[in-house]
N, C-alpha and C positions, 0 to 999 in steps of 0.2 A: 675464825676462831682465833681469839688469843692464846701464843704459846704458855704452855704449862711450866712454872719456874720450881726449882727445888733449891733448900737451904745448901749449901755447900758446905759454909763455917759462920760460928757466930766469931767474928774476931772480939780481942779483949781491948783492942784500942786501935786509935790512927794509924800507928805506926806498921801494926801487926796488919789491919786493913789495907793499908797502903803496899804493902811488899806482896799481898796476895792479888791484889788487883793488878800490879805491874806484871805479875808470872800470868795472869790470864790476859792479858792485854799481848806479851811475849807470844802465846798462842795461840791468838784470834778466838778466841774464846769470849762470847758477849756475856754480860756481868749485869747486876744492879746490885746497889748498895743501900742498905738502909740503917739510917743512925738510929740508935736507941732514943738518942736527945734531938730531935728535929729542930729544935728551938736553941740549941748553942749557938753562938755568934760563931764561934769556932772551936770544932769540935776536937782541936789539936789538944785544948786545953782542957778537956772536960776529963774526969776521973771516975774510978770504981765502975759500979752496973751502967751508970748512965754514958760511959764512954764505947760501949758496944756497937759494934757494927756487924750487920747482919749482910752475908754475902750470900746471893742466887744465880744461879745461874739458869740455862734452859734446860730440861730435866733429861732429853739427850745428851746433853753435855755433860752431867753429873760423874759419871764415871771417869771419864777421860780427865775433868777438872781434878777430881780426887786426887787419880795416879800421880797426876800432875805435882799437885801439893805432898804428896806421900814421898816424891822422889828430891823434893828438897829439903834443906835444912830448914831447922825450925829458927826462926827469926828471935824466939824467946831466948834459945839456949846460945846464939852465935853473940847478940847484946845484952843480954840477961842484966 
């Protein structure tokens, strides 16, 4: 039976998604990233709503992943 995934966050762009993915990797939490615009040659250059990156984790990891994100500084505030 496939594992159920839960939406962790809808990141606003490549940099935010990359920051979140780095945190998940550091804590050994498996994830899946879905870009809003899968046809972009390089998602780093996409802006607006098409720059969205949805980051999913296993349902069983959702609470832990959420706690990790809440404990870290918001990258939008750091580099605003």
